[in-house]
Structure formats: C-alpha cells, structure tokens
C-alpha positions as CSV (number, residue, x, y, z in Angstrom):
1,M,10.3,8.1,2.1
2,S,12.2,10.1,4.6
3,K,16.0,9.8,5.1
4,Y,15.5,7.9,8.3
5,E,13.1,5.4,6.6
6,F,15.7,4.9,3.8
7,I,18.4,4.2,6.4
8,D,16.2,1.8,8.3
9,E,15.5,-0.2,5.1
10,M,19.1,-0.3,3.9
11,R,21.0,-1.0,7.2
12,L,23.3,-3.9,7.3
13,D,21.1,-6.3,9.2
14,T,18.1,-6.0,6.8
15,V,19.4,-6.1,3.2
16,E,22.0,-8.1,1.4
17,Y,23.8,-5.1,-0.1
18,A,23.6,-2.6,2.7
19,Y,25.7,0.0,4.5
20,S,26.3,0.7,8.1
21,V,24.0,3.2,9.8
22,E,27.0,5.4,10.6
23,Y,28.0,5.5,6.9
24,M,24.5,6.3,5.7
25,C,23.9,9.0,8.3
26,N,27.2,10.7,7.2
27,R,26.2,10.5,3.5
28,L,22.7,11.7,4.1
29,D,23.8,14.5,6.5
30,V,21.7,13.3,9.5
31,S,22.9,12.5,13.0
32,R,23.0,8.9,14.2
33,S,21.3,10.0,17.4
34,G,18.5,11.5,15.4
35,Y,18.1,8.2,13.5
36,Y,17.9,6.1,16.6
37,E,15.5,8.6,18.3
38,W,13.3,8.3,15.2
39,R,13.4,4.5,15.4
40,G,12.2,4.6,19.0
41,R,9.2,6.8,18.3
42,P,5.7,5.2,18.2
43,D,3.9,5.4,14.8
44,S,2.1,8.7,14.1
45,A,-1.7,8.8,14.2
46,T,-1.7,9.1,10.4
47,A,0.5,5.9,10.1
48,Q,-1.8,4.1,12.5
49,R,-4.9,5.2,10.5
50,R,-3.4,4.1,7.2
51,D,-2.5,0.7,8.7
52,E,-6.1,0.3,9.9
53,L,-7.4,1.3,6.5
54,K,-5.1,-1.2,4.8
55,L,-6.7,-4.0,6.9
56,L,-10.2,-2.9,6.0
57,I,-9.3,-2.6,2.4
58,K,-7.8,-6.1,2.4
59,K,-11.0,-7.4,4.0
60,A,-13.3,-5.7,1.5
61,F,-11.1,-6.9,-1.4
62,E,-11.1,-10.5,-0.1
63,D,-14.9,-10.3,0.5
64,S,-15.2,-9.4,-3.2
65,D,-13.2,-12.4,-4.3
66,S,-10.5,-10.0,-5.6
67,T,-12.8,-8.5,-8.1
68,Y,-13.4,-5.0,-6.7
69,G,-11.3,-2.0,-7.9
70,Y,-10.6,1.1,-5.8
71,R,-14.0,2.7,-6.6
72,R,-16.0,-0.2,-5.3
73,I,-13.7,-0.7,-2.3
74,H,-14.2,3.0,-1.5
75,A,-18.0,2.5,-1.8
76,Q,-17.8,-0.5,0.5
77,L,-15.9,1.4,3.1
78,Q,-18.5,4.1,3.0
79,R,-21.2,1.5,3.6
80,W,-19.3,0.4,6.6
81,G,-19.2,4.0,7.9
82,I,-15.5,4.4,7.2
83,A,-14.5,7.9,6.0
84,A,-11.6,7.7,3.5
85,G,-10.9,9.6,0.3
86,L,-11.1,7.9,-3.1
87,E,-7.5,8.7,-3.9
88,L,-6.3,7.5,-0.5
89,V,-8.0,4.1,-1.1
90,R,-6.5,4.0,-4.6
91,G,-3.0,4.7,-3.2
92,L,-3.3,2.2,-0.4
93,M,-4.5,-0.5,-2.7
94,R,-1.5,0.2,-5.0
95,E,0.8,0.0,-2.0
96,L,-0.8,-3.4,-1.1
97,G,-0.5,-4.6,-4.7
98,L,-4.3,-5.1,-4.9
99,G,-6.1,-4.9,-8.2
100,P,-9.2,-6.5,-9.6
101,V,-8.9,-9.7,-11.4
102,R,-9.9,-9.3,-15.0
103,S,-11.3,-12.0,-17.2
104,S,-9.0,-13.1,-20.1
105,D,-11.4,-11.8,-22.7
106,H,-12.1,-8.4,-21.1
107,G,-11.9,-5.7,-23.6
108,S,-10.9,-8.0,-26.4
109,G,-13.9,-7.2,-28.5
110,N,-14.7,-10.9,-28.9
111,P,-18.2,-12.0,-27.9
112,Q,-18.4,-14.2,-24.9
113,R,-19.6,-17.7,-25.1
114,G,-23.4,-17.9,-25.2
115,T,-24.0,-14.6,-26.9
116,V,-25.6,-14.5,-30.3
117,C,-24.2,-12.3,-33.1
118,A,-26.5,-11.3,-35.9
C-alpha cells in the first residue's frame, strides 16, 4: 500500500478514527498537492487488469459452487483463454476472501457414510 493509498483510506470522511489529510501528509512527508493529484489519476493498466481478473475469478468461483481452489480457478481461466499466473490468481482470491468450501469430515480420517471398513 502506498502512502497515498493509506491517506485515502484513513482520511476523516471515510473512517471513524481518522485524521485530516493535511496532518497525514505532514506525518508521511508527502505534499497535499501530490496526494490530490494522485487521487485524480485514472487507474493504471495493471489495476484495471487486476479488477477484470477479480471479476472473472468471482465468476469461476461462483460457477463451481464455491468449491474450487486457486489451482482449479487458474485452470478454468486458462480454458477461457485468460492468461494469468497461478500465484496472481492465488493472491487475488485471497484479496477477495475466496476459498473452497471443505466438508466437515475432510481430512479427519473418519470413513464417510456408505463406505465399508474391513
């Protein structure tokens, strides 16, 4: 997170316990004009691409009934012709708070109902 992003998240009109932009700029040794110039800029191409990937990841995750992990989501994106690295997909899923739903007996060592133990 950049200093400007921190200021933007912590300014008085966004958070309960926040500081003025002027105070934070002074403490972080950045100019107010630089902060306001940064706020007015359009998103970078990288930020736009990450946002697009997040939408596609959400779609693939929802299509899987919230069962796919980052490896399967990555494979699904490849099938759709979307180029993205495995670790990028993993990181974006983490940012989105997405993770596969695991059954309650997963990894418990207990046999599932319907299996026969000799």
